[in-house]
Structures are given as C-alpha cells and as structure tokens.
C-alpha positions as CSV (number, residue, x, y, z in Angstrom):
1,M,93.9,30.4,84.4
2,G,92.3,30.0,87.8
3,V,93.2,33.4,89.2
4,Q,90.8,35.0,91.6
5,L,90.5,38.8,91.4
6,D,88.8,41.0,94.0
7,V,86.7,42.7,91.3
8,S,83.0,42.2,91.0
9,S,81.6,40.8,87.9
10,A,79.5,44.0,87.4
11,G,82.6,45.9,86.4
12,Y,83.0,48.1,89.5
13,A,86.7,48.2,90.4
14,G,86.4,50.2,93.6
15,R,87.7,53.7,94.3
16,L,89.6,55.6,91.6
17,E,92.0,58.3,92.7
18,V,92.8,61.1,90.2
19,I,96.2,62.8,90.7
20,E,96.4,66.2,89.3
21,G,99.6,67.9,88.0
22,P,102.1,67.2,85.2
23,T,102.9,63.6,84.6
24,G,104.7,61.8,81.8
25,R,106.6,63.5,79.0
26,R,106.2,67.1,78.2
27,R,106.4,68.4,74.7
28,R,108.1,71.8,74.7
29,T,108.5,73.9,71.7
30,D,112.0,75.1,70.7
31,A,111.0,78.6,71.8
32,E,110.1,77.4,75.3
33,K,113.4,75.5,75.5
34,A,115.3,78.5,74.3
35,R,113.5,80.8,76.9
36,I,114.4,78.3,79.7
37,V,118.0,78.1,78.6
38,A,118.2,81.9,78.4
39,E,116.9,82.2,81.9
40,S,119.5,79.6,83.1
41,L,122.3,81.6,81.6
42,M,121.4,84.8,83.5
43,P,124.0,86.0,86.1
44,G,123.5,84.7,89.6
45,V,120.9,82.1,88.5
46,Q,121.3,78.5,89.6
47,L,120.5,75.9,86.9
48,A,118.9,73.5,89.4
49,E,116.4,76.2,90.4
50,V,115.4,76.9,86.8
51,A,115.0,73.2,86.2
52,R,112.8,72.8,89.3
53,K,110.7,75.9,88.3
54,Y,109.9,74.5,84.8
55,G,109.6,70.8,85.8
56,A,112.7,69.9,83.8
57,T,115.9,68.0,84.7
58,R,119.3,69.7,84.8
59,W,120.4,67.3,82.1
60,Q,117.7,68.5,79.8
61,I,118.8,72.1,80.2
62,Y,122.4,71.1,79.7
63,D,121.4,69.3,76.5
64,W,119.5,72.4,75.3
65,R,122.5,74.6,76.1
66,K,124.6,72.3,73.9
67,R,122.0,72.6,71.1
68,L,122.2,76.4,71.5
69,R,126.0,76.3,71.1
70,N,125.7,74.0,68.1
71,G,123.2,76.3,66.5
72,S,120.3,73.8,66.4
73,L,118.4,75.9,69.0
74,A,118.0,79.7,68.7
75,L,117.4,82.2,71.5
76,P,114.2,84.3,71.4
77,E,114.6,87.6,69.7
78,S,114.2,89.5,73.0
79,M,117.2,87.6,74.5
80,A,119.3,87.6,71.3
81,A,119.6,91.4,71.4
82,A,120.9,91.3,75.0
83,P,124.7,91.6,75.3
84,G,126.4,88.3,75.8
85,F,129.6,89.4,77.3
86,A,130.7,89.3,80.9
87,A,131.6,92.5,82.7
88,L,135.3,93.3,82.6
89,L,137.1,94.7,85.6
90,V,140.5,96.2,85.1
91,E,142.7,96.8,88.1
92,E,146.0,98.7,88.0
93,P,149.0,96.6,88.9
94,P,150.7,97.5,92.1
95,P,153.6,99.9,91.6
96,Q,157.0,98.3,91.4
97,P,159.7,99.9,93.5
98,R,162.6,101.0,91.3
99,H,165.2,99.7,93.7
100,A,163.6,96.3,93.9
101,H,165.5,94.8,90.9
102,T,168.6,93.1,92.4
103,G,169.8,91.1,89.4
104,I,171.6,91.6,86.1
105,E,170.3,93.5,83.1
106,I,172.1,93.1,79.8
107,L,171.2,95.3,76.7
108,M,172.1,93.8,73.4
109,D,171.0,95.7,70.2
110,N,167.3,96.2,71.0
111,V,167.0,93.2,73.3
112,V,167.0,93.5,77.1
113,I,168.0,90.4,79.1
114,R,167.1,90.4,82.8
115,V,168.2,87.7,85.2
116,G,168.2,87.3,88.9
117,Q,171.3,87.1,91.1
118,D,171.0,83.3,91.2
119,A,171.1,82.9,87.4
120,D,172.9,79.9,86.1
121,E,176.1,81.0,84.2
122,R,175.8,78.3,81.5
123,H,172.1,79.1,80.8
124,L,172.9,82.9,80.6
125,S,175.7,82.3,78.1
126,W,173.4,80.1,76.0
127,V,170.7,83.0,76.0
128,I,173.3,85.5,75.0
129,R,174.5,83.3,72.1
130,A,170.9,82.8,71.0
131,V,170.2,86.6,71.0
132,R,173.4,87.3,69.0
133,A,172.4,84.6,66.5
134,A,168.9,86.0,66.1
135,T,170.0,89.7,65.6
C-alpha cells in the first residue's frame, strides 16, 4: 500500500506502557449487585458515592434497584432480614381554641354540617337537600 510505519523490521515497537486498574466491562454476580443496591438504599447514603466506591455508574445501580423491585434480583439474606420501613414520627396537632369557630353548624340526624360565615346560600341549601335525600 505504500505506507511507511516507524516500526523496525525486527518487530520491536518501542516502549510499552502498562496501565493498572480496572478497565473494560466488569462481570458482577447477582449477589454483588444486590449488596451494592442494599448499601445504596441505606439512610443518609448518596447513590453517587456508592457508585464511585464500586466503580459502577449511577444508572447501573438504578437498573439494579429496578430489578430488585421487579423480583429479578434478591437482597442478600443478611439485608433481607433488616426492617425495610422508614421511621414514623407522630406529632400531636396543635390544640384548637373552642371559641375559634365563627361559622354555622347544622345537625341533621347524625350528620353535622359546618360552614364558614362566608358560605354561599345556594350551595348550603344544595348540601342540606343532599343530606336529607341520603338519610
């Protein structure tokens, strides 16, 4: 072809540099994927940090989470026994002052209708007729 290469005919190509570290595709077992997903689901953990730690992309972990939800990937036994519910905090509602209600209260059979002072008269009459019809 008439192309001149800077390589000697003896086969010596020059300096060869070897780069260490992970390269190319990684083959992870389902157990490894599940362990990584479980770690990414822990409270206070950022998915990007977990991905960086294991040399994965965020999108891979999102895909593994989807597989976990679909049932095609199972959590390791050590993680499956852990509770999967979020903590529940219950706060008492602030007390309502008794004199704060400045509207109309209508008791019909076992139904209480409460409306504010600015209630529309036509709408209120429609609600009363509906309650009478239902009881």
